[in-house]
N, C-alpha and C positions, 0 to 999 in steps of 0.2 A: 431055179435061183432068181429069175427076173422079178417076179411079183414080190417076194419077201424083200429083195434088195431095194426095189423102188419104195416100198412101204417104210423100210428102215431109214432110207435117206430122207424121205419127206417128213417123217417124224422128227428127225434131226433138224431139218430145215425150219420146221415150224418153231423150234426153240432157239435156233442159232442164226437165222438169216441175217445177213448184213443189211443195215439201213443205208439205202442209197437214194439220192434225190430223184432218180427216174423210176424207181421201183415201187410197186404196190406191196403192202404187207402180205405174207402168205395167207392164202385162203380168202382174201378179200376180192372185191370186184376188179376186173381187168384194168390195167393202167391205160393212160392215154397213148394210142398208137404213135402219135407224133413224138412224144417223149421217149418211147421205147426205141423207135427208129433212129432218132437223133443220137441217143446215147450209144446205140450199137455201132453207128458209123464212126462216132468219135473214139470208141474203145478199140477199134481195129488198130493193132500195132502200138497201142498207147495204154498206159496204166490207169487204173481207176483214180488214183490220187491226182494224176495230171489232168484228167478229164473233168473233175468236179467243178472247178472254177470256170472252165470254158462252157460247160453245160449250163451253169447258173447264168452266165452272161448272155448266152444265146437265147435262153428261154425268157430272160428279162427283156431283151431287145425285140425278140420275135417269138411271142408266146404261142403262136399257132403256126401250122404249116402254111397257111395262106399269107400270114404276115412275113414269113421267111421268103416265100415265093415272090413277094413284092419288093424285097430288099435289093438295092444295087449290088452288082457282083463285086465291085471293089470293096464295099463295106463288109461283105461276108468273108472275102479273102483276107482282109485285114484282121477281122475278128478271129479268124482261124490261125493266124500267124503264131508259130511256136508249137502247134500240134503235129506238124510234119505230114508227110504223105499228102501233098496238097491237091492231088487229083480227087481226093475224097471231098474236098470243099466244093470243087466245081460240080461233081456229081450230086452233092447234097442239094445245091441250088437247082440243078436240072430236075432232080426228082421232085423237089418241093413244087416246082412249077407244073409238072405233070399232075401231081396229086391235087393241086389247087384247081386245075382245069377240070378235075373230076368232082368238083364241089368240096374239096378239102377232105375227102374220104379215102383212106387207104384201102387197097384190096385186102381181103381177109384170108387169102389162101397163099400157099407157097408159090404156086404157079403165077398167080396174079402179082405177087410181090416181086418175083424174079423178072417180070416184064418192065419194072421201073428202072430208070437209069441208076447205075451204081450198086444195085443190090445183087450180090452174088448168092451162092447156095447157103452160106452160113447166115448172112444177115436176113435173108428171106425166111429161113427156118426159125431164127430167133424171134423175129417180129411175129410170125404166124403163131408160134407157141406162146410167147409171153403176152402179147397184146390181144390175141384172139382165141387163145386156148386150144388151138389146133394141135393135134399130135404131129410133131415134127422132130426130126433127129438133129439136134443142135450140138455141134462139135467145135469148140474153140480150143485154144492151147491148154487151158486148164482141164477141160473135159478129155482132151486127147491124153493128157498125162494120167488122169484118174482111170480111164478105160484101159490104157496100156498096162497099168499096174494090176488092175482087177483081174485081167486075163493073161498077164505075163507075156505080152506080145513080144516075141523075140526078134522079129524082122526089124531092121533099122528104118527110121524115118528117112525120107518121106514115103518109101515104098510100102510101109505098113499102114498107111492111111485108109485104104479100102477095107482092110480087116478091122481096124479100129472103128470105122463107121458101122460095119456089120454088127460088131459087138454092142455099140451104142444103140443101134436100132433094136437089138434084141432085149435090151433092158429098159427102153423108154416106155412108160405106161400110156394107156389110152386116156386116162383122166389126169388132170393136173400136170399136163406136159410142160406148161410154162414154168410152174414151180419146180418141177423136176430138173429142167434145164438150168435154172438159176441155182438150184441146190448143188448140182454137179459143179457149176462154176465156183460157188462158194467153197465147196469141199476142196477143190484144187487150189484155191487162193489162200485158204486159211489152215487146212489140215494136211492135204496131200501135196505138200509144197515140193519144189524141185529138189531142194536139199533138206535133209533131216525131217522127213515127213513124220507127223505126230500120230503114228499108228495106234497108240493106246487110246486116243480120243476119237478115232475114226469109226463111224457107225457101220462101215462096210468091212472092217478089218477081218472078220471071220470068213468072209467070202473072197478075200484078196489073195490071188495066186502069187503075186510078187512078194507079199509079206512072208509067205510060206517059204520062199527061196532064201530069206534072210537078207536079201539085198534089194529092197524096194527102190532105192535111189538109182539102181541100174536101168530102170525103165522110165520113160520110153528110151529104147536104144536109138542112139543117134549116129548117123554116118559121120565120118571124119570131115571136118570143115575144110573147104578149099580156101586158100589164101585170097584175100580181096586184092584186086588190082589197085594201084595207087595212081591218082591223077594229080596234075598240077595246073593251076590257073592263076589269073590275076583279077583283082577287083580294083576299081578306081574311085578315089574320093576326090570330088571336084566341088569346092565350096567357094562362095563369094557372098559378101554382104549378109552373113549370118544364115545362109541357106546352102543346102547341098543338093547336087543334081542326082535325081532318082529316075529310074526307067521302069516301065512295066514289062515284065517278061512275057514272051509269047505264050498263048493259051496252052499250046501243046508242048510237052517236054518237061525237063526238070524244073520244079518250082513254078509251074505254068500259071500265068495270070497274076503273079505276085509282084508287088512293088519291090525294087531291089536297087543296089548299087550297080552301075554298069560294070560288065566284066569282059573277058576276052574270048568267050565262047567255049569254055571248058564243058565237058559232058561226061557221062558215064563211059563213053567209048574212047575218049582221048583227051589229051591236054589242050589247053587253049592256045590261041595264036600269039598271045602276048601283045597284040596291038591295042593301043590306047584310043579312046574316042576323040581326043583332041591332041594337037601337037603342043609341044612346049616342055617346060622343065618339070620333071617328076622326081620325087624322092621316096625311098622305101619307108613303109610305115609298120612293118612287121608281117607275120604270117599267121593265118588262122588254120588250124588243123580241124577237120570235120569228117565225121563218118556217116556215109549213106549206107543203105541196106546192102548194096552190091559193090561198093568201092569206097576208098578213102580219098580225101581231097586235101591237098595243101594249097591254100589260097593266099598268094602274096598280095599285100595291100600296097598300092602306090598312091601317093598324095600329090595332087597337082599344085605346082607353084607358079604356073604361067598365068596368062590373062587373055588367052585366045578362046572366046566363047562362040565363035562363028559356027562351029559344027554342031551346036546344041540347039536344035529346033524344038518348038513346042509340040510337034507331032511325035517326037522321040522320047520325051520325058517331061519332068517338072522340077522346079526349084522348091525344095521342101525346107521349112524352117528347122535349123539345127536344134533349137531349143525344144522342138516337138518331135524329135526323131523317134522317140518311143511310141508315138501315135501313128507312125507310118505303116505299121503292120508288116515290117520286114520279116522274112523267114529267118530261122535261127542262125543260119550261116552268115547272112548279111547283117544281122543284128550284132553278131560277134565282131564282124569287120568294122561296123560303125563305132562300136565301143572302143576298138583298138585305134581307130582314126582319131577319136576324141582325146584319147590319152596321148597319142603321138603329137597332136596339134596343140595340146594344152587348153582345149575348149571344154567347157562344162555344158552338157545338154540340159 
């Protein structure tokens, strides 16, 4: 089955490949490794639709890996705001600086790519296959679903992942490995979708074991979800003379390195202390509900009505113009809180 399956899929891909800004057309010369790597990092845990505008802005501002390597960390983090999983942005910059030190040339093997900061097994395989034409086994969520259905893998995720990888390895061709990987991604994104797969349009339907069961949607089998813990915290809106007090979060930890409103130290492991950064009069400004991967957060917003600024030193944060709050690069959670504060205070940014 592997050779005919790969051939059928590549024929389909040649006719139906999605047009994406980081992708070379099927059968053409290999794309720029920088663009492939950048897109793959951005696409982790993020949709294609959400990534397109960020990719366009990053490549406009930093058209090469060397240009990105020279960018100030604060600018890169601000440009990343809204994409989530902010450790990716820190690793992105660290990786760019390592590659720039190599003369701006990416390693062209999986092992070489794995040695770069932030590149795990999936990203290294994807860049090796797509950018350099190396035979590599590329398994993202779409590929995982396609392979699970092709072979009707009955074991629930995540325990089934080794078996899924073995099956993916068995069907990956020696030639056009990059096109094959992207074809599998496209098939999962457009045909073999989580709900209501379009089996009649699938080039692999004749070989699909899940289709033969009559219940392709049942695959991949997923273990029952554990309830997420719920955390509580506070964020503080401190404004004066048309500016709001923002802090830079520690490099390590949740939303590391990002500009944000001060908060009370909430984390994935527990609630915040509730302590405010300055003393004086506070009033409630509402609550922001936000979901992280492993927990939910209810963030109460408090608005400062006092005038004691003594505890706010330049080494701790900065006064940011309220009218330019959208340019601060706040992560989504704190952008929500800022919008709530503007509504509560009757101020227009």
